[in-house]
C-alpha positions, -999 to +999 in steps of 0.1 A: -564-066-218-528-073-228-518-077-191-544-104-187-529-124-216-494-118-202-504-132-168-518-163-184-485-170-202-462-161-172-463-196-156-451-211-189-420-190-193-386-204-188-359-184-170-347-156-192-379-154-212-408-129-213-439-125-234-445-095-256-477-083-271-476-086-309-511-074-319-544-064-303-577-059-321-603-045-298-639-032-301-652-008-276-687-020-271-700+003-244-690+035-225-677+033-189-678+064-166-645+080-154-634+064-122-653+031-127-635-001-119-628-020-152-616-056-150-603-077-179-603-114-187-582-133-212-590-168-225-563-188-243-576-199-277-546-217-292-517-207-314-513-189-347-479-201-358-455-191-330-480-167-315-503-174-286-539-163-293-562-149-266-598-138-265-600-107-243-629-090-226-631-058-205-660-053-180-673-028-155-702-031-130-727-027-159-713-055-181-690-057-211-673-026-223-648-041-248-638-073-264-613-086-289-583-107-299-548-104-286-516-122-298-484-126-278-450-141-284-425-157-260-391-143-266-356-144-250-353-113-228-316-106-235-321-110-272-350-086-272-332-060-251-300-063-273-321-058-304-337-027-289-304-012-279-289-018-313-319-003-330-315+029-310-278+030-315-282+031-353-307+060-353-295+092-369-288+114-339-292+145-361-330+139-361-331+139-323 
């Protein structure tokens, strides 16, 4: 479901940007058997501040199996990767 939202945003990204999932609130509405093909669909619903809001649905051959709301943000790739590296560098290595 997150990938469906990311694919909708991809054509709107500038060079050096990517979209990241911020939150997802999903209800599983029906079981699907192991091995069944599950497809997802995302529908853009607007913005919530700087976040992009999507209605998401998952379906198998029998119908809907999940639905919910997904929020994504567009961020600068280098800034995100730099923040991630710095966060790991400051971890207490004694805990690892």
